[in-house]
C-alpha positions as CSV (number, residue, x, y, z in Angstrom):
1,M,-18.6,-12.0,11.2
2,K,-15.3,-10.0,11.8
3,K,-14.8,-6.3,12.1
4,F,-15.1,-4.1,9.3
5,F,-11.2,-3.3,9.1
6,Q,-9.8,-6.0,10.5
7,P,-6.4,-6.8,9.0
8,Q,-6.1,-10.3,6.9
9,Q,-2.9,-12.2,6.1
10,A,-4.4,-16.0,5.0
11,P,-5.2,-16.2,0.9
12,L,-8.1,-13.6,0.5
13,I,-10.8,-13.3,-2.2
14,G,-11.1,-9.1,-3.0
15,L,-15.0,-9.5,-4.3
16,D,-16.7,-6.6,-5.4
17,I,-20.2,-6.0,-5.3
18,G,-20.3,-3.2,-8.1
19,A,-23.4,-1.3,-9.7
20,A,-22.8,-2.7,-13.1
21,S,-21.0,-6.0,-12.7
22,L,-19.4,-8.5,-10.2
23,G,-15.4,-8.5,-10.2
24,W,-13.0,-11.0,-8.8
25,V,-9.5,-10.8,-7.7
26,E,-7.2,-12.9,-5.9
27,L,-3.5,-11.6,-4.8
28,A,-0.6,-13.7,-3.6
29,P,2.7,-12.2,-2.3
30,A,5.7,-12.0,-5.3
31,S,9.3,-11.4,-5.3
32,R,11.2,-8.5,-4.1
33,G,8.3,-7.4,-2.4
34,G,5.8,-7.2,-5.6
35,L,1.9,-8.8,-6.1
36,R,1.1,-11.7,-7.8
37,L,-2.4,-11.7,-9.9
38,E,-3.2,-15.3,-9.1
39,R,-6.9,-14.5,-10.5
40,C,-8.8,-12.3,-12.2
41,A,-12.8,-12.1,-13.3
42,V,-15.7,-10.4,-14.0
43,A,-19.8,-11.5,-14.5
44,A,-21.8,-8.2,-15.8
45,L,-25.0,-7.6,-14.2
46,A,-27.9,-7.2,-15.9
47,P,-29.6,-3.4,-15.2
48,G,-31.6,-2.9,-11.7
49,C,-29.7,-6.0,-10.3
50,I,-28.6,-3.2,-8.2
51,V,-29.8,0.0,-7.6
52,E,-28.1,2.7,-5.5
53,G,-26.2,0.4,-3.2
54,H,-29.0,-1.7,-2.5
55,I,-29.6,-5.4,-4.1
56,E,-33.0,-5.7,-5.6
57,R,-32.9,-8.3,-7.5
58,F,-31.6,-10.8,-5.0
59,A,-31.7,-14.6,-7.5
60,D,-30.2,-12.7,-10.0
61,V,-27.3,-11.6,-8.5
62,A,-26.8,-14.6,-6.7
63,A,-26.6,-16.3,-9.8
64,A,-24.2,-14.4,-11.7
65,L,-22.0,-15.1,-8.7
66,Q,-22.2,-18.5,-8.9
67,R,-21.4,-18.7,-12.2
68,L,-18.5,-16.1,-11.8
69,A,-17.3,-18.7,-8.6
70,L,-17.0,-21.3,-11.6
71,V,-15.0,-19.1,-13.8
72,A,-12.1,-18.3,-11.0
73,G,-11.7,-21.7,-10.0
74,S,-10.6,-20.7,-6.5
75,R,-9.9,-23.2,-4.1
76,H,-10.3,-20.3,-1.7
77,R,-13.2,-19.2,-0.2
78,C,-12.3,-16.6,2.6
79,V,-14.2,-13.0,1.0
80,A,-13.4,-9.2,1.6
81,L,-16.6,-7.5,0.6
82,A,-17.3,-3.3,0.5
83,M,-20.1,-1.7,1.5
84,P,-21.2,1.3,-0.8
85,T,-20.2,4.4,0.1
86,A,-23.9,6.1,0.2
87,Q,-24.5,3.2,2.9
88,L,-21.4,3.8,4.9
89,Q,-20.9,6.2,7.3
90,T,-17.4,7.0,9.3
91,R,-16.7,9.5,11.3
92,Q,-14.0,10.5,14.2
93,H,-15.1,11.5,17.7
94,V,-12.6,11.8,20.9
95,F,-13.6,9.4,23.8
96,P,-12.1,10.2,27.7
97,A,-8.9,8.2,28.1
98,G,-8.7,5.3,30.9
99,L,-12.0,4.0,29.5
100,S,-13.0,0.2,29.9
101,Q,-13.9,-1.9,26.7
102,T,-17.1,-2.0,28.2
103,E,-17.5,1.4,29.0
104,L,-15.7,2.5,25.6
105,A,-18.3,0.1,23.7
106,Q,-21.1,2.0,25.7
107,Q,-20.2,5.8,24.6
108,V,-19.6,4.4,21.2
109,S,-22.9,3.3,21.1
110,A,-24.0,6.1,22.4
111,E,-22.5,8.4,19.7
112,V,-23.9,6.3,17.0
113,V,-27.6,7.1,18.5
114,R,-26.7,10.0,18.7
115,Q,-25.5,10.9,15.2
116,S,-27.9,8.3,13.7
117,G,-30.9,9.0,15.6
118,R,-31.5,5.2,15.2
119,P,-31.6,2.4,17.4
120,V,-27.7,0.9,17.5
121,Q,-29.6,-2.7,17.1
122,E,-30.4,-1.6,13.3
123,V,-26.7,-0.7,12.3
124,A,-23.4,-2.3,12.0
125,L,-20.8,-1.2,14.2
126,D,-17.3,-1.5,14.6
127,Y,-14.4,1.2,15.8
128,G,-10.8,1.8,16.3
129,I,-8.1,4.0,17.7
130,L,-6.2,6.4,15.0
131,P,-2.6,5.4,14.5
132,Q,-1.9,8.5,15.7
133,T,-2.8,9.0,18.8
134,R,-2.2,5.2,20.1
135,G,-0.2,4.8,22.6
136,G,-1.0,7.4,25.2
137,A,-3.6,10.1,25.8
138,L,-3.2,14.1,25.6
139,A,-2.4,15.2,28.7
140,G,-4.0,17.9,30.9
141,P,-8.0,17.8,32.2
142,E,-9.7,17.4,28.4
143,A,-7.4,13.6,27.8
144,G,-8.3,11.8,25.2
145,Q,-8.1,9.4,22.7
146,T,-9.6,9.9,18.9
147,F,-11.2,7.2,17.4
148,W,-12.9,5.9,13.9
149,I,-16.2,4.6,13.9
150,A,-18.1,2.8,10.9
151,T,-21.4,2.6,11.1
152,A,-23.6,0.6,7.7
153,P,-27.0,-0.3,8.4
154,I,-27.6,-3.7,9.8
155,N,-30.2,-5.0,7.0
156,S,-27.7,-4.2,3.8
157,L,-25.1,-5.5,5.6
158,Q,-26.6,-8.8,5.7
159,D,-27.5,-8.9,1.9
160,R,-24.2,-8.9,0.9
161,L,-23.2,-11.4,3.4
162,G,-26.1,-13.7,2.6
163,L,-25.2,-13.5,-0.6
164,A,-21.2,-14.7,-0.4
165,E,-22.8,-17.2,1.5
166,S,-25.0,-18.0,-1.2
167,A,-22.1,-19.0,-3.3
168,G,-20.3,-21.0,-0.6
169,L,-17.9,-18.3,-0.1
170,L,-16.9,-17.1,3.9
171,P,-17.5,-13.0,4.4
172,V,-14.3,-12.3,6.6
173,I,-13.4,-8.8,5.8
174,M,-16.3,-6.0,5.6
175,D,-14.9,-2.5,4.2
176,G,-15.9,0.5,2.4
177,E,-15.7,1.2,-1.3
178,A,-13.9,4.3,-0.6
179,Q,-11.1,3.3,1.3
180,A,-10.5,-0.1,-0.8
181,R,-10.8,2.0,-4.1
182,A,-7.6,4.7,-2.0
183,R,-5.7,1.2,-1.3
184,A,-5.9,0.5,-4.6
185,A,-5.1,4.0,-5.9
186,R,-2.5,4.4,-3.4
187,R,0.2,1.8,-4.6
188,L,-0.6,3.3,-8.2
189,V,0.9,6.3,-6.8
190,Q,3.9,4.4,-5.0
191,L,4.5,2.8,-8.4
192,R,4.3,6.4,-10.2
193,S,6.7,7.5,-7.5
194,V,9.6,4.9,-8.1
195,K,9.6,5.7,-11.4
196,K,10.3,9.5,-11.0
197,A,13.8,10.9,-10.2
198,A,12.1,13.7,-8.0
199,G,10.0,12.4,-5.3
200,K,7.5,14.8,-5.7
201,A,4.8,12.2,-6.5
202,A,4.9,10.6,-3.3
203,D,3.1,13.7,-1.8
204,A,0.8,14.7,-4.4
205,V,-2.6,15.4,-4.1
206,V,-4.6,12.8,-5.7
207,V,-8.1,12.4,-6.8
208,L,-9.8,9.3,-7.9
209,V,-13.0,9.6,-10.2
210,H,-14.9,6.8,-10.5
211,V,-17.6,6.5,-13.5
212,E,-19.6,3.7,-13.2
213,A,-23.8,3.3,-14.0
214,G,-24.5,6.5,-14.5
215,Q,-22.6,7.8,-11.2
216,A,-19.2,10.0,-10.8
217,V,-18.1,9.1,-7.4
218,W,-14.5,11.2,-6.7
219,Q,-12.1,10.7,-3.7
220,W,-9.6,13.9,-3.0
221,M,-6.9,11.9,-1.3
222,D,-3.8,12.2,1.2
223,G,-1.9,8.4,0.9
224,D,-4.7,6.6,1.3
225,T,-6.8,8.5,4.1
226,V,-10.4,9.8,2.2
227,L,-10.2,13.6,3.0
228,H,-13.4,14.7,1.0
229,Q,-15.3,12.8,-1.3
230,G,-18.5,13.4,-3.4
231,Q,-20.9,12.1,-6.1
232,L,-22.6,13.0,-8.8
233,A,-25.3,12.0,-11.7
234,A,-22.9,11.3,-15.1
235,Q,-25.3,11.9,-18.3
236,G,-23.4,10.0,-20.5
237,P,-20.1,9.9,-23.2
238,E,-21.2,12.9,-24.9
239,D,-21.6,15.3,-22.2
240,V,-17.6,15.0,-20.9
241,D,-16.7,18.6,-21.0
242,A,-19.6,19.4,-18.8
243,L,-19.2,16.3,-16.6
244,A,-15.2,17.6,-16.1
245,C,-16.3,20.9,-15.4
246,T,-19.2,19.4,-12.5
247,L,-16.7,17.7,-11.0
248,L,-14.2,20.1,-10.7
249,D,-16.9,22.5,-9.0
250,D,-17.9,20.4,-7.0
251,M,-14.3,19.2,-6.2
252,G,-13.8,23.1,-5.2
253,R,-16.9,23.3,-3.0
254,A,-15.8,20.6,-1.0
255,T,-12.1,21.8,-0.6
256,E,-12.6,25.5,-0.7
257,T,-12.4,26.1,3.2
258,S,-9.3,23.8,3.5
259,S,-5.7,24.2,2.8
260,H,-5.6,21.7,0.1
261,R,-4.3,22.8,-3.4
262,R,-5.1,21.7,-6.4
263,P,-4.7,18.0,-7.9
264,D,-1.7,17.3,-9.4
265,L,-2.9,14.0,-11.1
266,I,-6.0,12.2,-11.6
267,L,-7.3,8.7,-11.6
268,L,-10.3,7.9,-13.9
269,A,-11.5,4.4,-12.8
270,G,-15.2,2.4,-13.2
271,A,-16.5,0.6,-16.3
272,E,-17.3,4.4,-18.2
273,A,-14.0,5.6,-16.8
274,M,-12.7,5.3,-21.2
275,A,-15.6,7.5,-22.4
276,P,-14.3,9.4,-25.3
277,G,-12.7,12.5,-24.4
278,L,-13.3,12.0,-20.6
279,A,-9.7,11.6,-19.7
280,E,-8.9,14.9,-22.2
281,A,-11.4,16.9,-20.6
282,M,-10.4,16.4,-17.3
283,Q,-7.0,17.1,-17.7
284,S,-7.8,20.5,-19.4
285,A,-10.0,21.7,-16.8
286,A,-8.2,20.7,-13.7
287,A,-4.8,21.7,-15.7
288,C,-3.1,18.4,-14.5
289,E,-2.4,14.9,-15.7
290,C,-5.4,13.0,-15.9
291,L,-4.4,8.8,-16.7
292,L,-6.7,5.7,-16.6
293,A,-6.0,3.7,-13.7
294,D,-5.0,0.0,-13.8
295,P,-5.3,-1.7,-10.5
296,L,-3.3,-4.4,-11.9
297,Q,-0.2,-2.7,-13.5
298,A,3.2,-4.3,-12.6
299,M,1.9,-7.1,-11.2
300,Q,3.3,-10.8,-11.7
301,L,0.8,-13.2,-13.4
302,G,0.0,-16.3,-11.6
303,D,-0.8,-19.6,-14.2
304,A,-4.7,-18.8,-13.8
305,A,-4.2,-15.3,-14.7
306,M,-2.4,-15.7,-17.3
307,R,-5.3,-17.2,-19.2
308,T,-7.0,-13.7,-17.9
309,D,-6.9,-11.5,-21.1
310,L,-8.9,-7.8,-19.9
311,P,-9.5,-4.6,-21.8
312,P,-8.5,-1.4,-19.7
313,Q,-12.0,-0.8,-19.7
314,T,-12.6,-3.9,-17.3
315,R,-9.1,-3.8,-15.6
316,A,-10.3,0.2,-14.8
317,G,-13.3,-1.2,-13.1
318,L,-11.4,-3.5,-10.9
319,M,-10.4,-0.8,-8.1
320,T,-12.5,-1.7,-5.8
321,A,-11.8,-5.5,-6.0
322,C,-8.2,-5.0,-6.2
323,G,-8.3,-3.0,-2.9
324,L,-10.2,-5.4,-0.7
325,A,-7.9,-8.1,-2.0
326,L,-5.3,-5.5,-1.0
327,R,-6.1,-6.5,2.9
328,R,-5.0,-9.6,2.6
329,F,-1.5,-7.6,3.1
330,A,-2.6,-4.2,4.9
331,P,-4.5,-3.5,8.2
332,C,-6.7,-0.7,6.6
């Protein structure tokens, strides 16, 4: 198993093991720097198959994945998977400069044990230096470099690896749901920026709200970096006004101590993003534009994808799978 955030250039399947469905996306480079959608498929899961990110009915999910692989008809086997947000912890820590690889690994392990209170053998672990600190340490006696650290329960990660392998797939990347969705959202914002004469959209404050399986997960983003995030129960389509107000209140509490201004754009994603009146309620409550996310927007279609006709709500549910497939072209 390769590292969580390792880049990948070979053909890659973005496989989302979601709460209510499985999503399969394959992308390829197209002319003029664009993207071509090679394959795209979705398989619904019965309620109770996956609960709070845990695979409760492994045999049922494995059977659904095997059917999905047949429908996709791909000859590729390398896949990128994602850990659920609730099971993936990411943090930053400053370590002294000049450590050997062995010394750094020891200090990272010690920090993980200190933060989690769990033996390091019980967690899957990855880490790396933040790009802005690469190339040298800070000057002075407190010199150091800032690293990101990602951890997840080893048993939950092994369940997802085993699920992919049960369908004859080869897991090569493990990402996080929030990071994958943010990557797909960044591409949509970049496409939007190109269409605008003024460059305001390029530095816009964007919030992605993912609604699926009775949960609304929001991500407050700078580029594809998630600055703030939260999760709350979505009571149903009849309560969209209450959900919109609750989401905005939750965002306000999370960001009140930061300098970030109110959002310029809200993207709605997930299988339940098209709940009647939700976009209008979010737009009214936030006093900014609110759009349904389509991660497949402006992509050329390969021969197999041309035979795929997905409704807007299904496309909105493919943010994670598309973000994972984008790992073919991006290191993080």
